[in-house]
C-alpha positions in Angstrom: 47.8 -163.6 194.8 50.1 -161.1 196.6 51.1 -158.1 194.6 53.2 -155.1 195.4 51.3 -152.3 197.1 51.5 -148.5 196.9 52.9 -146.3 198.3 56.0 -148.5 198.8 55.7 -149.8 195.3 53.9 -147.3 193.1 51.9 -148.0 190.0 52.4 -149.9 187.7 54.1 -152.4 190.0 50.8 -154.2 191.0 49.7 -154.3 187.3 53.0 -155.8 186.3 52.7 -158.4 189.1 49.2 -159.5 187.8 50.5 -159.6 184.2 53.5 -161.6 185.3 51.4 -164.2 187.1 49.1 -164.5 184.1 51.9 -164.9 181.6 53.5 -167.5 184.0 50.3 -169.6 183.7 50.4 -169.2 179.9 54.1 -170.3 179.9 53.2 -173.4 181.8 50.8 -174.4 179.1 47.5 -173.3 180.7 45.2 -172.2 177.8 44.1 -168.5 178.1 40.5 -169.7 177.7 40.9 -171.7 180.9 42.0 -168.7 183.1 39.6 -166.3 184.8 40.9 -163.2 186.5 38.9 -161.9 189.5 39.1 -159.0 191.8 37.1 -156.8 194.2 37.4 -153.2 195.3 40.9 -152.0 194.3 41.5 -155.5 192.9 38.7 -154.9 190.3 40.5 -151.8 189.0 43.7 -153.8 189.0 42.0 -156.5 187.0 40.7 -154.1 184.4 44.1 -152.3 184.1 45.8 -155.7 183.6 43.3 -156.7 180.9 43.8 -153.4 179.0 47.6 -153.9 179.2 47.3 -157.5 178.0 45.1 -156.4 175.1 47.5 -153.6 174.1 50.4 -156.0 174.2 48.6 -158.5 171.9 48.7 -161.2 174.6 45.8 -163.7 174.4 43.1 -162.6 176.8 41.8 -164.8 179.6 38.6 -166.7 179.2 36.9 -164.3 181.6 37.1 -161.7 184.3 34.9 -161.3 187.4 34.1 -158.6 189.8 31.5 -159.0 192.6 28.1 -157.4 192.4 27.5 -154.7 195.0 
């Protein structure tokens, strides 16, 4: 997915974009357990940040998260 990039759109814009896309899937009726978030490089940090924010908000967490092995 495309998300807003720094420095034009500073943090937490990208995190909010990921959370918004995830919540949109939930709103469409996709079960959280059927969603996997994935990211590499800076996207991996974005993924982890989004997962932490979702957990803090009490939002059901996705079924998994994936970052590539290096």
